[in-house]
Structures are given as structure tokens and as C-alpha cells.
C-alpha positions in Angstrom: 270.2 56.2 129.8 271.3 56.6 133.4 269.9 59.7 135.3 271.6 61.0 138.4 268.9 61.3 141.1 268.3 64.8 142.5 268.9 63.3 146.0 270.1 59.7 146.7 266.9 57.6 146.9 267.2 53.9 147.7 265.3 50.9 148.9 266.3 49.2 152.2 265.2 46.3 154.4 266.2 46.0 158.1 266.9 43.2 160.5 266.6 42.9 164.3 270.2 43.8 165.1 270.6 47.4 164.2 273.5 49.3 165.8 273.4 52.9 167.2 274.9 55.2 164.7 274.8 58.7 163.3 275.8 60.5 160.0 276.4 64.0 158.8 273.6 64.0 156.2 269.8 64.3 156.5 267.9 61.0 156.2 264.2 60.5 155.7 262.8 57.0 156.2 259.5 56.3 154.4 257.5 53.1 154.8 256.7 50.9 151.9 256.0 47.5 153.5 256.1 46.1 157.1 257.0 47.8 160.3 260.1 48.9 162.2 260.9 50.1 165.7 263.3 53.1 165.6 264.8 55.5 168.1 266.0 58.9 167.0 267.7 61.2 169.4 266.3 59.3 172.3 262.7 59.3 171.0 261.3 56.0 170.1 258.4 55.1 167.8 257.1 52.5 165.4 257.2 53.2 161.6 254.5 51.6 159.5 252.4 52.6 156.5 251.1 55.6 158.4 254.3 57.0 159.9 257.7 58.1 158.6 260.8 59.3 160.4 263.1 62.3 159.9 266.7 61.9 161.1 268.6 65.2 161.4 272.4 65.4 160.8 274.6 64.0 163.6 271.6 62.7 165.6 272.1 59.2 167.0 269.6 56.6 165.9 269.0 52.9 166.0 266.4 50.6 164.4 265.1 47.1 164.6 262.6 45.2 162.4 261.0 41.8 162.4 259.6 40.1 159.4 259.3 41.3 155.8 259.9 45.0 155.5 260.9 47.6 152.9 261.6 51.3 153.3 262.3 54.1 150.9 265.3 56.1 152.1 265.9 59.7 151.0 269.4 60.9 151.8 270.5 64.5 151.2 272.9 67.2 152.5 271.5 69.9 154.8 272.3 72.5 152.1 270.2 70.6 149.5 267.1 70.4 151.7 267.5 74.0 152.9 267.6 75.4 156.4 263.9 76.3 156.5 262.8 72.8 155.6 265.4 71.3 158.0 264.1 73.4 160.9 260.5 72.6 160.1 261.2 68.8 160.0 263.3 68.8 163.1 260.3 70.0 165.1 258.6 66.7 164.4 260.8 63.6 164.2 258.0 61.3 163.4 255.7 62.4 160.6 252.2 61.1 159.7 252.0 59.9 156.1 249.2 61.8 154.5 247.3 60.8 151.4 249.5 62.6 148.8 252.7 61.2 150.3 251.2 57.7 150.5 250.1 57.8 146.8 253.6 58.9 145.8 255.2 56.1 147.7 252.8 53.6 146.2 253.6 55.0 142.7 257.3 54.5 143.3 256.7 51.0 144.7 254.8 49.9 141.6 257.7 51.1 139.4 260.4 49.3 141.3 262.0 46.3 139.5 262.2 43.9 142.4 264.5 45.5 144.9 265.9 47.9 142.3 264.7 51.5 142.1 265.1 52.8 138.5 267.3 55.9 138.3 264.7 57.8 136.3 262.1 57.2 139.0 264.5 58.3 141.7 265.4 61.4 139.7 261.9 62.6 139.2 260.3 61.5 142.5 262.9 62.4 145.1 262.1 66.2 145.1 258.3 65.3 145.0 258.7 63.1 148.1 260.4 66.0 150.0 257.7 68.4 149.0 254.9 66.0 150.0 256.7 65.3 153.3 256.9 69.0 154.1 253.2 69.3 153.4 252.6 66.7 156.1 254.3 68.9 158.7 252.3 71.9 160.0 253.8 75.3 159.3 252.1 78.3 160.8 255.0 80.7 161.0 254.8 80.2 164.8 255.7 77.8 167.5 254.0 74.4 167.7 250.6 74.4 169.3 250.3 74.7 173.1 247.4 74.6 175.4 244.5 72.2 175.7 243.7 72.2 172.0 247.2 71.2 170.9 246.4 67.5 170.3 243.2 68.2 168.4 244.7 70.9 166.2 247.6 68.6 165.2 245.1 65.7 164.4 243.2 68.0 162.1 246.3 69.3 160.4 247.5 65.7 159.8 244.1 64.6 158.4 242.3 67.7 157.0 240.4 65.6 154.5 238.2 64.1 157.2 234.8 65.6 157.8 235.6 67.3 161.2 232.2 68.6 162.3 232.2 70.6 165.5 230.6 67.5 167.2 233.5 65.3 166.0 236.0 67.8 167.4 234.1 67.9 170.7 234.0 64.1 170.9 237.8 63.9 170.4 238.3 66.3 173.3 235.6 64.7 175.5 233.9 68.0 175.8 230.5 69.4 175.0 230.1 71.5 171.8 229.5 74.6 173.8 232.6 74.0 176.0 234.7 73.4 172.8 233.5 76.7 171.3 234.5 78.5 174.5 237.9 76.9 174.5 238.5 77.9 170.9 237.5 81.5 171.7 239.8 81.6 174.7 242.9 80.1 173.0 242.5 81.1 169.4 239.9 83.9 169.2 238.1 81.8 166.5 235.3 79.3 166.3 236.3 75.7 165.6 235.1 75.9 162.0 236.8 79.3 161.4 240.1 77.7 162.5 239.5 74.6 160.4 238.7 76.7 157.2 241.8 78.8 157.7 244.0 75.8 158.2 242.7 74.1 155.1 243.2 77.2 153.0 246.8 77.6 154.3 247.4 74.0 153.3 246.0 74.5 149.8 248.1 77.6 149.3 251.3 75.8 150.3 250.4 72.8 148.1 249.7 75.0 145.1 253.2 76.5 145.4 255.1 73.4 146.3 253.5 70.6 144.3 251.9 69.8 140.9 249.1 67.9 142.5 245.9 68.1 140.2 243.4 70.6 141.6 240.7 67.9 142.0 243.0 65.8 144.1 244.2 68.7 146.1 240.6 69.7 146.9 239.8 66.3 148.3 243.0 65.9 150.2 242.5 69.2 151.9 238.9 68.6 153.0 236.9 70.3 150.2 234.0 68.4 148.6 235.2 68.9 145.1 237.3 71.3 142.9 234.4 73.7 142.5 234.1 74.1 146.3 237.8 74.8 146.5 237.6 77.4 143.8 234.8 79.3 145.5 236.8 79.2 148.8 239.9 80.4 147.1 238.1 83.3 145.4 236.7 84.4 148.8 240.1 84.2 150.4 242.4 85.5 147.7 240.3 86.8 144.9 241.8 84.3 142.6 241.1 80.8 141.3 243.5 78.0 142.5 245.1 77.8 139.0 245.7 81.6 138.9 247.1 81.6 142.4 249.6 78.8 141.5 250.7 80.7 138.4 251.1 84.0 140.3 253.1 82.5 143.2 255.4 80.5 140.9 256.1 83.4 138.7 
């Protein structure tokens, strides 16, 4: 049986002689194997297993790759992705590939038949890829981070599963712990750990609504020691367990 994919999803390899071009649809370039240099709207970067690219409609882009490479390409119309998601992804042309997104890409790779992506895999996985990609992009209902802490906050949002002790944060900023605390108080009116806890909880709440990731995996990917630790944190924050929160929000 042939199943029409929710969004066109395909496998593609690139050579060294790409030409500058643009198209009217949204394109998301997800790495499966190898590396590629790409320039999108005048911004250049290298795509590898840790970095994907978002190409907005009518934005000029060009790519060049050497050696063996394979990328998963998700094409969709702006109406299919939605204006909110489009605006959110446009803020960050190059997106870090987090653990849930990497696992999904690896799952698809294992089910490819050579260079052929089965229709049934594309049908089920295309919407999941988009959800996982959106979870890789910070969304705070406010403008992107500014100030001295911007780089550190973005790093923590991209990798919330890391330990991130206050000493680790201070080392990243080349500051003392006391100076880091003062900077957090001045810019965010929170301690470093208060901000980290709130960010992890926002991420969990978004994931519970937008994905079917098992709670144990979601806990680890968001920086909680285990599912029980996540459940206790959710009860404190919302008065509900993660499962109850997911049911309520989806209803």
C-alpha cells in the first residue's frame, strides 16, 4: 500500500557545485551522514550531525559538500507548517540537533531501503520531525536573549540534559560563581538554578503537548534524573503529573 506523506520527505546527497537558488516553499535540511557547507540568506554555516538548517520561503541559498553525505529533506508549504512555527524557526536559521531529533533521524535512517525512504515511514515521521525540530528552538513568548547571558542561556536551552551546575555555568562565562549570581539577578531577577529549573519545565510542558515521547525519555532529555524526579517537579509546578498534564492539554 502506498501512503501519501503528510509533508514531502526525501533523501538527498549533495556535490561541490551547488548553485544559488530559492523556492516558494519551506525547506528543512536534516543531517544523516557527512557534512555540508551552506549559506542561507547570506549566513553561512556547516551542517553536520549536530546542526540542521531551516530555509524560509523565497530566501536565496547555496550549498556545497565534499565526500559521502546524505541529508533528510523536509519540504512543506508555509500554510502547512503554520505561521507561528514559521516565525519561530526564522529566528534561528541553523538549529542544534538535540537528542530527541537525533534519535528520530537515526530511526528513519535504519528504515531506509538503500537510498529509498519508504512512504509509510515518511507519512508517520514527517510531522514528528517537525515537532522535534520546534522543540530544539527556544520559545519564551519573548524576543531572543540579549545581554551578557545570552550565549550561556542559549547553550543551556540547546542542551538541557547536561548537568549545568552553577560552577559549570560560571566556567562557561569565565566568571566567579558570585559574579554569575549577580549577573543573573541583574538581568533576569532569578538565580541561575531558578532560571534553569523554569526553562526545563517549559521544555517539558511543550514536549508533553507536541510529542508522544515516553515520559522516562522526556525526563532524561530535559535534564531530570529520572521519571520520578520529573513527576515531583511537575506536581510542584502545575499540581498534576506529566501524564495528567498531557491529557488535559491535548483535550
